[in-house]
Structure formats: C-alpha cells, structure tokens
mmCIF file of the N, C-alpha and C atoms, coordinates in Angstrom:
data_MODEL
# 
_entry.id   MODEL 
# 
loop_
_atom_site.group_PDB 
_atom_site.id 
_atom_site.type_symbol 
_atom_site.label_atom_id 
_atom_site.label_alt_id 
_atom_site.label_comp_id 
_atom_site.label_asym_id 
_atom_site.label_entity_id 
_atom_site.label_seq_id 
_atom_site.pdbx_PDB_ins_code 
_atom_site.Cartn_x 
_atom_site.Cartn_y 
_atom_site.Cartn_z 
_atom_site.occupancy 
_atom_site.B_iso_or_equiv 
_atom_site.pdbx_formal_charge 
_atom_site.auth_seq_id 
_atom_site.auth_comp_id 
_atom_site.auth_asym_id 
_atom_site.auth_atom_id 
_atom_site.pdbx_PDB_model_num 
ATOM 1   N N  . MET A 1 1  ? -17.756 -112.457 23.550  1.00 0.00 ? 1  MET A N  1 
ATOM 2   C CA . MET A 1 1  ? -17.844 -113.512 24.541  1.00 0.00 ? 1  MET A CA 1 
ATOM 3   C C  . MET A 1 1  ? -19.007 -113.274 25.503  1.00 0.00 ? 1  MET A C  1 
ATOM 4   N N  . SER A 1 2  ? -20.045 -112.672 25.018  1.00 0.00 ? 2  SER A N  1 
ATOM 5   C CA . SER A 1 2  ? -21.179 -112.374 25.890  1.00 0.00 ? 2  SER A CA 1 
ATOM 6   C C  . SER A 1 2  ? -21.888 -113.644 26.351  1.00 0.00 ? 2  SER A C  1 
ATOM 7   N N  . PHE A 1 3  ? -21.731 -114.729 25.626  1.00 0.00 ? 3  PHE A N  1 
ATOM 8   C CA . PHE A 1 3  ? -22.400 -115.963 26.031  1.00 0.00 ? 3  PHE A CA 1 
ATOM 9   C C  . PHE A 1 3  ? -21.754 -116.588 27.266  1.00 0.00 ? 3  PHE A C  1 
ATOM 10  N N  . LEU A 1 4  ? -20.584 -116.127 27.675  1.00 0.00 ? 4  LEU A N  1 
ATOM 11  C CA . LEU A 1 4  ? -19.929 -116.646 28.884  1.00 0.00 ? 4  LEU A CA 1 
ATOM 12  C C  . LEU A 1 4  ? -20.062 -115.701 30.074  1.00 0.00 ? 4  LEU A C  1 
ATOM 13  N N  . GLN A 1 5  ? -20.667 -114.532 29.880  1.00 0.00 ? 5  GLN A N  1 
ATOM 14  C CA . GLN A 1 5  ? -20.727 -113.546 30.959  1.00 0.00 ? 5  GLN A CA 1 
ATOM 15  C C  . GLN A 1 5  ? -21.583 -114.004 32.127  1.00 0.00 ? 5  GLN A C  1 
ATOM 16  N N  . HIS A 1 6  ? -22.558 -114.845 31.901  1.00 0.00 ? 6  HIS A N  1 
ATOM 17  C CA . HIS A 1 6  ? -23.417 -115.288 32.991  1.00 0.00 ? 6  HIS A CA 1 
ATOM 18  C C  . HIS A 1 6  ? -22.773 -116.393 33.823  1.00 0.00 ? 6  HIS A C  1 
ATOM 19  N N  . LYS A 1 7  ? -21.661 -116.934 33.392  1.00 0.00 ? 7  LYS A N  1 
ATOM 20  C CA . LYS A 1 7  ? -20.972 -117.988 34.134  1.00 0.00 ? 7  LYS A CA 1 
ATOM 21  C C  . LYS A 1 7  ? -20.040 -117.357 35.159  1.00 0.00 ? 7  LYS A C  1 
ATOM 22  N N  . THR A 1 8  ? -19.722 -118.125 36.186  1.00 0.00 ? 8  THR A N  1 
ATOM 23  C CA . THR A 1 8  ? -18.818 -117.630 37.220  1.00 0.00 ? 8  THR A CA 1 
ATOM 24  C C  . THR A 1 8  ? -17.397 -117.556 36.675  1.00 0.00 ? 8  THR A C  1 
ATOM 25  N N  . LYS A 1 9  ? -16.553 -116.829 37.432  1.00 0.00 ? 9  LYS A N  1 
ATOM 26  C CA . LYS A 1 9  ? -15.166 -116.663 36.994  1.00 0.00 ? 9  LYS A CA 1 
ATOM 27  C C  . LYS A 1 9  ? -14.446 -118.004 36.952  1.00 0.00 ? 9  LYS A C  1 
ATOM 28  N N  . SER A 1 10 ? -14.663 -118.851 37.911  1.00 0.00 ? 10 SER A N  1 
ATOM 29  C CA . SER A 1 10 ? -13.981 -120.150 37.930  1.00 0.00 ? 10 SER A CA 1 
ATOM 30  C C  . SER A 1 10 ? -14.439 -121.035 36.765  1.00 0.00 ? 10 SER A C  1 
ATOM 31  N N  . ALA A 1 11 ? -15.707 -120.931 36.390  1.00 0.00 ? 11 ALA A N  1 
ATOM 32  C CA . ALA A 1 11 ? -16.201 -121.702 35.248  1.00 0.00 ? 11 ALA A CA 1 
ATOM 33  C C  . ALA A 1 11 ? -15.565 -121.203 33.951  1.00 0.00 ? 11 ALA A C  1 
ATOM 34  N N  . ARG A 1 12 ? -15.447 -119.882 33.818  1.00 0.00 ? 12 ARG A N  1 
ATOM 35  C CA . ARG A 1 12 ? -14.796 -119.336 32.625  1.00 0.00 ? 12 ARG A CA 1 
ATOM 36  C C  . ARG A 1 12 ? -13.330 -119.737 32.568  1.00 0.00 ? 12 ARG A C  1 
ATOM 37  N N  . GLN A 1 13 ? -12.657 -119.754 33.724  1.00 0.00 ? 13 GLN A N  1 
ATOM 38  C CA . GLN A 1 13 ? -11.260 -120.182 33.751  1.00 0.00 ? 13 GLN A CA 1 
ATOM 39  C C  . GLN A 1 13 ? -11.132 -121.653 33.368  1.00 0.00 ? 13 GLN A C  1 
ATOM 40  N N  . THR A 1 14 ? -12.053 -122.467 33.829  1.00 0.00 ? 14 THR A N  1 
ATOM 41  C CA . THR A 1 14 ? -12.039 -123.889 33.484  1.00 0.00 ? 14 THR A CA 1 
ATOM 42  C C  . THR A 1 14 ? -12.260 -124.087 31.996  1.00 0.00 ? 14 THR A C  1 
ATOM 43  N N  . ILE A 1 15 ? -13.193 -123.346 31.431  1.00 0.00 ? 15 ILE A N  1 
ATOM 44  C CA . ILE A 1 15 ? -13.459 -123.434 29.991  1.00 0.00 ? 15 ILE A CA 1 
ATOM 45  C C  . ILE A 1 15 ? -12.224 -122.993 29.202  1.00 0.00 ? 15 ILE A C  1 
ATOM 46  N N  . ALA A 1 16 ? -11.591 -121.879 29.611  1.00 0.00 ? 16 ALA A N  1 
ATOM 47  C CA . ALA A 1 16 ? -10.392 -121.393 28.926  1.00 0.00 ? 16 ALA A CA 1 
ATOM 48  C C  . ALA A 1 16 ? -9.259  -122.400 29.032  1.00 0.00 ? 16 ALA A C  1 
ATOM 49  N N  . PHE A 1 17 ? -9.101  -123.003 30.200  1.00 0.00 ? 17 PHE A N  1 
ATOM 50  C CA . PHE A 1 17 ? -8.058  -124.014 30.380  1.00 0.00 ? 17 PHE A CA 1 
ATOM 51  C C  . PHE A 1 17 ? -8.329  -125.221 29.483  1.00 0.00 ? 17 PHE A C  1 
ATOM 52  N N  . GLY A 1 18 ? -9.561  -125.655 29.391  1.00 0.00 ? 18 GLY A N  1 
ATOM 53  C CA . GLY A 1 18 ? -9.913  -126.786 28.529  1.00 0.00 ? 18 GLY A CA 1 
ATOM 54  C C  . GLY A 1 18 ? -9.662  -126.486 27.058  1.00 0.00 ? 18 GLY A C  1 
ATOM 55  N N  . VAL A 1 19 ? -10.017 -125.274 26.636  1.00 0.00 ? 19 VAL A N  1 
ATOM 56  C CA . VAL A 1 19 ? -9.778  -124.891 25.241  1.00 0.00 ? 19 VAL A CA 1 
ATOM 57  C C  . VAL A 1 19 ? -8.273  -124.842 24.963  1.00 0.00 ? 19 VAL A C  1 
ATOM 58  N N  . ALA A 1 20 ? -7.492  -124.291 25.904  1.00 0.00 ? 20 ALA A N  1 
ATOM 59  C CA . ALA A 1 20 ? -6.041  -124.213 25.716  1.00 0.00 ? 20 ALA A CA 1 
ATOM 60  C C  . ALA A 1 20 ? -5.425  -125.603 25.635  1.00 0.00 ? 20 ALA A C  1 
ATOM 61  N N  . ILE A 1 21 ? -5.874  -126.516 26.479  1.00 0.00 ? 21 ILE A N  1 
ATOM 62  C CA . ILE A 1 21 ? -5.374  -127.897 26.439  1.00 0.00 ? 21 ILE A CA 1 
ATOM 63  C C  . ILE A 1 21 ? -5.766  -128.550 25.114  1.00 0.00 ? 21 ILE A C  1 
ATOM 64  N N  . GLY A 1 22 ? -6.981  -128.333 24.665  1.00 0.00 ? 22 GLY A N  1 
ATOM 65  C CA . GLY A 1 22 ? -7.429  -128.904 23.391  1.00 0.00 ? 22 GLY A CA 1 
ATOM 66  C C  . GLY A 1 22 ? -6.611  -128.403 22.212  1.00 0.00 ? 22 GLY A C  1 
ATOM 67  N N  . VAL A 1 23 ? -6.347  -127.104 22.182  1.00 0.00 ? 23 VAL A N  1 
ATOM 68  C CA . VAL A 1 23 ? -5.528  -126.540 21.103  1.00 0.00 ? 23 VAL A CA 1 
ATOM 69  C C  . VAL A 1 23 ? -4.116  -127.101 21.172  1.00 0.00 ? 23 VAL A C  1 
ATOM 70  N N  . GLY A 1 24 ? -3.569  -127.232 22.384  1.00 0.00 ? 24 GLY A N  1 
ATOM 71  C CA . GLY A 1 24 ? -2.233  -127.804 22.546  1.00 0.00 ? 24 GLY A CA 1 
ATOM 72  C C  . GLY A 1 24 ? -2.156  -129.240 22.056  1.00 0.00 ? 24 GLY A C  1 
ATOM 73  N N  . VAL A 1 25 ? -3.166  -130.029 22.349  1.00 0.00 ? 25 VAL A N  1 
ATOM 74  C CA . VAL A 1 25 ? -3.190  -131.422 21.896  1.00 0.00 ? 25 VAL A CA 1 
ATOM 75  C C  . VAL A 1 25 ? -3.242  -131.485 20.372  1.00 0.00 ? 25 VAL A C  1 
ATOM 76  N N  . VAL A 1 26 ? -4.052  -130.615 19.772  1.00 0.00 ? 26 VAL A N  1 
ATOM 77  C CA . VAL A 1 26 ? -4.138  -130.593 18.313  1.00 0.00 ? 26 VAL A CA 1 
ATOM 78  C C  . VAL A 1 26 ? -2.797  -130.197 17.699  1.00 0.00 ? 26 VAL A C  1 
ATOM 79  N N  . LEU A 1 27 ? -2.135  -129.184 18.253  1.00 0.00 ? 27 LEU A N  1 
ATOM 80  C CA . LEU A 1 27 ? -0.852  -128.740 17.719  1.00 0.00 ? 27 LEU A CA 1 
ATOM 81  C C  . LEU A 1 27 ? 0.222   -129.811 17.878  1.00 0.00 ? 27 LEU A C  1 
ATOM 82  N N  . VAL A 1 28 ? 0.255   -130.479 19.002  1.00 0.00 ? 28 VAL A N  1 
ATOM 83  C CA . VAL A 1 28 ? 1.225   -131.559 19.196  1.00 0.00 ? 28 VAL A CA 1 
ATOM 84  C C  . VAL A 1 28 ? 0.923   -132.704 18.233  1.00 0.00 ? 28 VAL A C  1 
ATOM 85  N N  . GLY A 1 29 ? -0.334  -133.005 18.030  1.00 0.00 ? 29 GLY A N  1 
ATOM 86  C CA . GLY A 1 29 ? -0.707  -134.053 17.073  1.00 0.00 ? 29 GLY A CA 1 
ATOM 87  C C  . GLY A 1 29 ? -0.271  -133.721 15.659  1.00 0.00 ? 29 GLY A C  1 
ATOM 88  N N  . VAL A 1 30 ? -0.471  -132.471 15.252  1.00 0.00 ? 30 VAL A N  1 
ATOM 89  C CA . VAL A 1 30 ? -0.040  -132.057 13.914  1.00 0.00 ? 30 VAL A CA 1 
ATOM 90  C C  . VAL A 1 30 ? 1.477   -132.127 13.802  1.00 0.00 ? 30 VAL A C  1 
ATOM 91  N N  . MET A 1 31 ? 2.185   -131.701 14.838  1.00 0.00 ? 31 MET A N  1 
ATOM 92  C CA . MET A 1 31 ? 3.641   -131.750 14.817  1.00 0.00 ? 31 MET A CA 1 
ATOM 93  C C  . MET A 1 31 ? 4.137   -133.189 14.698  1.00 0.00 ? 31 MET A C  1 
ATOM 94  N N  . ILE A 1 32 ? 3.545   -134.107 15.453  1.00 0.00 ? 32 ILE A N  1 
ATOM 95  C CA . ILE A 1 32 ? 3.945   -135.517 15.370  1.00 0.00 ? 32 ILE A CA 1 
ATOM 96  C C  . ILE A 1 32 ? 3.640   -136.064 13.984  1.00 0.00 ? 32 ILE A C  1 
ATOM 97  N N  . TRP A 1 33 ? 2.477   -135.726 13.449  1.00 0.00 ? 33 TRP A N  1 
ATOM 98  C CA . TRP A 1 33 ? 2.104   -136.214 12.122  1.00 0.00 ? 33 TRP A CA 1 
ATOM 99  C C  . TRP A 1 33 ? 3.073   -135.707 11.057  1.00 0.00 ? 33 TRP A C  1 
ATOM 100 N N  . VAL A 1 34 ? 3.449   -134.431 11.131  1.00 0.00 ? 34 VAL A N  1 
ATOM 101 C CA . VAL A 1 34 ? 4.343   -133.854 10.116  1.00 0.00 ? 34 VAL A CA 1 
ATOM 102 C C  . VAL A 1 34 ? 5.730   -134.475 10.206  1.00 0.00 ? 34 VAL A C  1 
ATOM 103 N N  . TYR A 1 35 ? 6.263   -134.637 11.419  1.00 0.00 ? 35 TYR A N  1 
ATOM 104 C CA . TYR A 1 35 ? 7.636   -135.099 11.556  1.00 0.00 ? 35 TYR A CA 1 
ATOM 105 C C  . TYR A 1 35 ? 7.788   -136.611 11.468  1.00 0.00 ? 35 TYR A C  1 
ATOM 106 N N  . THR A 1 36 ? 6.710   -137.382 11.495  1.00 0.00 ? 36 THR A N  1 
ATOM 107 C CA . THR A 1 36 ? 6.836   -138.825 11.348  1.00 0.00 ? 36 THR A CA 1 
ATOM 108 C C  . THR A 1 36 ? 6.579   -139.290 9.914   1.00 0.00 ? 36 THR A C  1 
ATOM 109 N N  . ARG A 1 37 ? 6.132   -138.386 9.052   1.00 0.00 ? 37 ARG A N  1 
ATOM 110 C CA . ARG A 1 37 ? 5.960   -138.773 7.645   1.00 0.00 ? 37 ARG A CA 1 
ATOM 111 C C  . ARG A 1 37 ? 7.320   -138.958 7.002   1.00 0.00 ? 37 ARG A C  1 
ATOM 112 N N  . PRO A 1 38 ? 7.432   -139.850 6.042   1.00 0.00 ? 38 PRO A N  1 
ATOM 113 C CA . PRO A 1 38 ? 8.721   -140.005 5.358   1.00 0.00 ? 38 PRO A CA 1 
ATOM 114 C C  . PRO A 1 38 ? 9.068   -138.734 4.591   1.00 0.00 ? 38 PRO A C  1 
ATOM 115 N N  . GLN A 1 39 ? 10.314  -138.351 4.719   1.00 0.00 ? 39 GLN A N  1 
ATOM 116 C CA . GLN A 1 39 ? 10.777  -137.135 4.052   1.00 0.00 ? 39 GLN A CA 1 
ATOM 117 C C  . GLN A 1 39 ? 11.060  -137.428 2.587   1.00 0.00 ? 39 GLN A C  1 
ATOM 118 N N  . LYS A 1 40 ? 10.652  -136.524 1.742   1.00 0.00 ? 40 LYS A N  1 
ATOM 119 C CA . LYS A 1 40 ? 10.888  -136.665 0.312   1.00 0.00 ? 40 LYS A CA 1 
ATOM 120 C C  . LYS A 1 40 ? 12.004  -135.715 -0.090  1.00 0.00 ? 40 LYS A C  1 
ATOM 121 N N  . GLY A 1 41 ? 12.814  -136.152 -1.019  1.00 0.00 ? 41 GLY A N  1 
ATOM 122 C CA . GLY A 1 41 ? 13.851  -135.288 -1.576  1.00 0.00 ? 41 GLY A CA 1 
ATOM 123 C C  . GLY A 1 41 ? 13.256  -134.372 -2.615  1.00 0.00 ? 41 GLY A C  1 
ATOM 124 N N  . PRO A 1 42 ? 14.065  -133.482 -3.153  1.00 0.00 ? 42 PRO A N  1 
ATOM 125 C CA . PRO A 1 42 ? 13.551  -132.613 -4.213  1.00 0.00 ? 42 PRO A CA 1 
ATOM 126 C C  . PRO A 1 42 ? 13.122  -133.428 -5.425  1.00 0.00 ? 42 PRO A C  1 
ATOM 127 N N  . GLU A 1 43 ? 11.916  -133.187 -5.887  1.00 0.00 ? 43 GLU A N  1 
ATOM 128 C CA . GLU A 1 43 ? 11.375  -133.979 -6.984  1.00 0.00 ? 43 GLU A CA 1 
ATOM 129 C C  . GLU A 1 43 ? 11.654  -133.363 -8.351  1.00 0.00 ? 43 GLU A C  1 
ATOM 130 N N  . ASN A 1 44 ? 11.917  -132.092 -8.386  1.00 0.00 ? 44 ASN A N  1 
ATOM 131 C CA . ASN A 1 44 ? 12.135  -131.464 -9.685  1.00 0.00 ? 44 ASN A CA 1 
ATOM 132 C C  . ASN A 1 44 ? 13.579  -130.980 -9.795  1.00 0.00 ? 44 ASN A C  1 
ATOM 133 N N  . ASP A 1 45 ? 13.926  -130.550 -10.972 1.00 0.00 ? 45 ASP A N  1 
ATOM 134 C CA . ASP A 1 45 ? 15.306  -130.126 -11.231 1.00 0.00 ? 45 ASP A CA 1 
ATOM 135 C C  . ASP A 1 45 ? 15.661  -128.869 -10.440 1.00 0.00 ? 45 ASP A C  1 
ATOM 136 N N  . ALA A 1 46 ? 14.712  -127.952 -10.299 1.00 0.00 ? 46 ALA A N  1 
ATOM 137 C CA . ALA A 1 46 ? 14.982  -126.720 -9.554  1.00 0.00 ? 46 ALA A CA 1 
ATOM 138 C C  . ALA A 1 46 ? 15.277  -127.036 -8.091  1.00 0.00 ? 46 ALA A C  1 
ATOM 139 N N  . GLY A 1 47 ? 14.542  -127.963 -7.510  1.00 0.00 ? 47 GLY A N  1 
ATOM 140 C CA . GLY A 1 47 ? 14.790  -128.358 -6.125  1.00 0.00 ? 47 GLY A CA 1 
ATOM 141 C C  . GLY A 1 47 ? 16.159  -128.985 -5.947  1.00 0.00 ? 47 GLY A C  1 
ATOM 142 N N  . ARG A 1 48 ? 16.549  -129.803 -6.909  1.00 0.00 ? 48 ARG A N  1 
ATOM 143 C CA . ARG A 1 48 ? 17.885  -130.409 -6.850  1.00 0.00 ? 48 ARG A CA 1 
ATOM 144 C C  . ARG A 1 48 ? 18.972  -129.352 -6.970  1.00 0.00 ? 48 ARG A C  1 
ATOM 145 N N  . GLN A 1 49 ? 18.757  -128.369 -7.834  1.00 0.00 ? 49 GLN A N  1 
ATOM 146 C CA . GLN A 1 49 ? 19.748  -127.303 -8.007  1.00 0.00 ? 49 GLN A CA 1 
ATOM 147 C C  . GLN A 1 49 ? 19.893  -126.489 -6.729  1.00 0.00 ? 49 GLN A C  1 
ATOM 148 N N  . ILE A 1 50 ? 18.777  -126.205 -6.061  1.00 0.00 ? 50 ILE A N  1 
ATOM 149 C CA . ILE A 1 50 ? 18.838  -125.460 -4.805  1.00 0.00 ? 50 ILE A CA 1 
ATOM 150 C C  . ILE A 1 50 ? 19.551  -126.288 -3.743  1.00 0.00 ? 50 ILE A C  1 
ATOM 151 N N  . ALA A 1 51 ? 19.254  -127.576 -3.668  1.00 0.00 ? 51 ALA A N  1 
ATOM 152 C CA . ALA A 1 51 ? 19.915  -128.439 -2.690  1.00 0.00 ? 51 ALA A CA 1 
ATOM 153 C C  . ALA A 1 51 ? 21.411  -128.529 -2.967  1.00 0.00 ? 51 ALA A C  1 
ATOM 154 N N  . ASP A 1 52 ? 21.797  -128.644 -4.225  1.00 0.00 ? 52 ASP A N  1 
ATOM 155 C CA . ASP A 1 52 ? 23.213  -128.685 -4.581  1.00 0.00 ? 52 ASP A CA 1 
ATOM 156 C C  . ASP A 1 52 ? 23.904  -127.367 -4.240  1.00 0.00 ? 52 ASP A C  1 
ATOM 157 N N  . PHE A 1 53 ? 23.242  -126.248 -4.514  1.00 0.00 ? 53 PHE A N  1 
ATOM 158 C CA . PHE A 1 53 ? 23.806  -124.937 -4.199  1.00 0.00 ? 53 PHE A CA 1 
ATOM 159 C C  . PHE A 1 53 ? 24.019  -124.797 -2.699  1.00 0.00 ? 53 PHE A C  1 
ATOM 160 N N  . TYR A 1 54 ? 23.020  -125.190 -1.906  1.00 0.00 ? 54 TYR A N  1 
ATOM 161 C CA . TYR A 1 54 ? 23.130  -125.114 -0.456  1.00 0.00 ? 54 TYR A CA 1 
ATOM 162 C C  . TYR A 1 54 ? 24.272  -125.993 0.042   1.00 0.00 ? 54 TYR A C  1 
ATOM 163 N N  . THR A 1 55 ? 24.380  -127.207 -0.473  1.00 0.00 ? 55 THR A N  1 
ATOM 164 C CA . THR A 1 55 ? 25.451  -128.109 -0.072  1.00 0.00 ? 55 THR A CA 1 
ATOM 165 C C  . THR A 1 55 ? 26.811  -127.522 -0.417  1.00 0.00 ? 55 THR A C  1 
ATOM 166 N N  . THR A 1 56 ? 26.935  -126.915 -1.573  1.00 0.00 ? 56 THR A N  1 
ATOM 167 C CA . THR A 1 56 ? 28.197  -126.297 -1.981  1.00 0.00 ? 56 THR A CA 1 
ATOM 168 C C  . THR A 1 56 ? 28.565  -125.151 -1.049  1.00 0.00 ? 56 THR A C  1 
ATOM 169 N N  . ILE A 1 57 ? 27.599  -124.311 -0.715  1.00 0.00 ? 57 ILE A N  1 
ATOM 170 C CA . ILE A 1 57 ? 27.858  -123.178 0.182   1.00 0.00 ? 57 ILE A CA 1 
ATOM 171 C C  . ILE A 1 57 ? 28.300  -123.685 1.548   1.00 0.00 ? 57 ILE A C  1 
ATOM 172 N N  . VAL A 1 58 ? 27.626  -124.693 2.082   1.00 0.00 ? 58 VAL A N  1 
ATOM 173 C CA . VAL A 1 58 ? 27.985  -125.229 3.395   1.00 0.00 ? 58 VAL A CA 1 
ATOM 174 C C  . VAL A 1 58 ? 29.375  -125.851 3.358   1.00 0.00 ? 58 VAL A C  1 
ATOM 175 N N  . ASP A 1 59 ? 29.682  -126.603 2.337   1.00 0.00 ? 59 ASP A N  1 
ATOM 176 C CA . ASP A 1 59 ? 31.011  -127.216 2.225   1.00 0.00 ? 59 ASP A CA 1 
ATOM 177 C C  . ASP A 1 59 ? 32.100  -126.151 2.134   1.00 0.00 ? 59 ASP A C  1 
ATOM 178 N N  . ASN A 1 60 ? 31.870  -125.112 1.347   1.00 0.00 ? 60 ASN A N  1 
ATOM 179 C CA . ASN A 1 60 ? 32.863  -124.047 1.228   1.00 0.00 ? 60 ASN A CA 1 
ATOM 180 C C  . ASN A 1 60 ? 33.041  -123.304 2.551   1.00 0.00 ? 60 ASN A C  1 
ATOM 181 N N  . ALA A 1 61 ? 31.975  -123.060 3.256   1.00 0.00 ? 61 ALA A N  1 
ATOM 182 C CA . ALA A 1 61 ? 32.073  -122.369 4.540   1.00 0.00 ? 61 ALA A CA 1 
ATOM 183 C C  . ALA A 1 61 ? 32.825  -123.228 5.550   1.00 0.00 ? 61 ALA A C  1 
ATOM 184 N N  . GLN A 1 62 ? 32.581  -124.531 5.539   1.00 0.00 ? 62 GLN A N  1 
ATOM 185 C CA . GLN A 1 62 ? 33.293  -125.410 6.463   1.00 0.00 ? 62 GLN A CA 1 
ATOM 186 C C  . GLN A 1 62 ? 34.779  -125.468 6.137   1.00 0.00 ? 62 GLN A C  1 
ATOM 187 N N  . SER A 1 63 ? 35.131  -125.330 4.869   1.00 0.00 ? 63 SER A N  1 
ATOM 188 C CA . SER A 1 63 ? 36.542  -125.383 4.513   1.00 0.00 ? 63 SER A CA 1 
ATOM 189 C C  . SER A 1 63 ? 37.288  -124.167 5.058   1.00 0.00 ? 63 SER A C  1 
ATOM 190 N N  . TYR A 1 64 ? 36.602  -123.034 5.240   1.00 0.00 ? 64 TYR A N  1 
ATOM 191 C CA . TYR A 1 64 ? 37.255  -121.858 5.807   1.00 0.00 ? 64 TYR A CA 1 
ATOM 192 C C  . TYR A 1 64 ? 37.575  -122.041 7.284   1.00 0.00 ? 64 TYR A C  1 
ATOM 193 N N  . PHE A 1 65 ? 36.738  -122.769 8.000   1.00 0.00 ? 65 PHE A N  1 
ATOM 194 C CA . PHE A 1 65 ? 36.900  -122.902 9.436   1.00 0.00 ? 65 PHE A CA 1 
ATOM 195 C C  . PHE A 1 65 ? 37.432  -124.251 9.862   1.00 0.00 ? 65 PHE A C  1 
ATOM 196 N N  . GLY A 1 66 ? 37.750  -125.126 8.915   1.00 0.00 ? 66 GLY A N  1 
ATOM 197 C CA . GLY A 1 66 ? 38.144  -126.479 9.263   1.00 0.00 ? 66 GLY A CA 1 
ATOM 198 C C  . GLY A 1 66 ? 39.607  -126.652 9.608   1.00 0.00 ? 66 GLY A C  1 
ATOM 199 N N  . GLY A 1 67 ? 40.494  -125.788 9.119   1.00 0.00 ? 67 GLY A N  1 
ATOM 200 C CA . GLY A 1 67 ? 41.925  -125.982 9.320   1.00 0.00 ? 67 GLY A CA 1 
ATOM 201 C C  . GLY A 1 67 ? 42.386  -125.551 10.693  1.00 0.00 ? 67 GLY A C  1 
ATOM 202 N N  . LYS A 1 68 ? 43.487  -126.156 11.188  1.00 0.00 ? 68 LYS A N  1 
ATOM 203 C CA . LYS A 1 68 ? 44.014  -125.788 12.479  1.00 0.00 ? 68 LYS A CA 1 
ATOM 204 C C  . LYS A 1 68 ? 44.682  -124.422 12.449  1.00 0.00 ? 68 LYS A C  1 
ATOM 205 N N  . SER A 1 69 ? 45.133  -123.980 11.271  1.00 0.00 ? 69 SER A N  1 
ATOM 206 C CA . SER A 1 69 ? 45.790  -122.685 11.175  1.00 0.00 ? 69 SER A CA 1 
ATOM 207 C C  . SER A 1 69 ? 44.802  -121.534 11.371  1.00 0.00 ? 69 SER A C  1 
ATOM 208 N N  . ASP A 1 70 ? 43.516  -121.820 11.242  1.00 0.00 ? 70 ASP A N  1 
ATOM 209 C CA . ASP A 1 70 ? 42.507  -120.767 11.383  1.00 0.00 ? 70 ASP A CA 1 
ATOM 210 C C  . ASP A 1 70 ? 42.090  -120.543 12.826  1.00 0.00 ? 70 ASP A C  1 
ATOM 211 N N  . THR A 1 71 ? 42.455  -121.432 13.719  1.00 0.00 ? 71 THR A N  1 
ATOM 212 C CA . THR A 1 71 ? 42.011  -121.289 15.107  1.00 0.00 ? 71 THR A CA 1 
ATOM 213 C C  . THR A 1 71 ? 42.951  -120.366 15.854  1.00 0.00 ? 71 THR A C  1 
ATOM 214 N N  . ILE A 1 72 ? 42.393  -119.675 16.815  1.00 0.00 ? 72 ILE A N  1 
ATOM 215 C CA . ILE A 1 72 ? 43.179  -118.753 17.657  1.00 0.00 ? 72 ILE A CA 1 
ATOM 216 C C  . ILE A 1 72 ? 43.666  -119.553 18.863  1.00 0.00 ? 72 ILE A C  1 
ATOM 217 N N  . GLU A 1 73 ? 44.931  -119.460 19.119  1.00 0.00 ? 73 GLU A N  1 
ATOM 218 C CA . GLU A 1 73 ? 45.498  -120.208 20.250  1.00 0.00 ? 73 GLU A CA 1 
ATOM 219 C C  . GLU A 1 73 ? 45.803  -119.275 21.396  1.00 0.00 ? 73 GLU A C  1 
# 
C-alpha cells in the first residue's frame, strides 16, 4: 500500500470506508440476485434420491418428538 502513504490519515480512512461500502454493496447485490432466482429442484436421479433420503430422515426424527407421551411434564 505504498501508493497511499503520501495521503493523509483522514484521506486513507475515507478511501478505506468507500472500498468497504463498495464491497458491501456488491455482496448485497449478489445475495439478492441469488435468492430471487427461481429455485430448481433436483434434476437428476441422484439429487432426487438425496432429497428423498433427507425427507425420510426428517420425518422419522419428527415422529420421535411428536407424541405427547414424549414430553416431560
């Protein structure tokens, strides 16, 4: 960062603040772009199998904690 050494401390702070704001705007823009795109389901058989496996595991786990007899009174 030798090219900034001749600038005053306040100028360097202003430049750093501007760069930080610019990076933040880019990251927020990417986040908005990613989360507003339409979501696609699994396109191949392996993806469907993983999704089915995950759904089965979640359903089985919920069945363990879903009954009233399992709660502590």
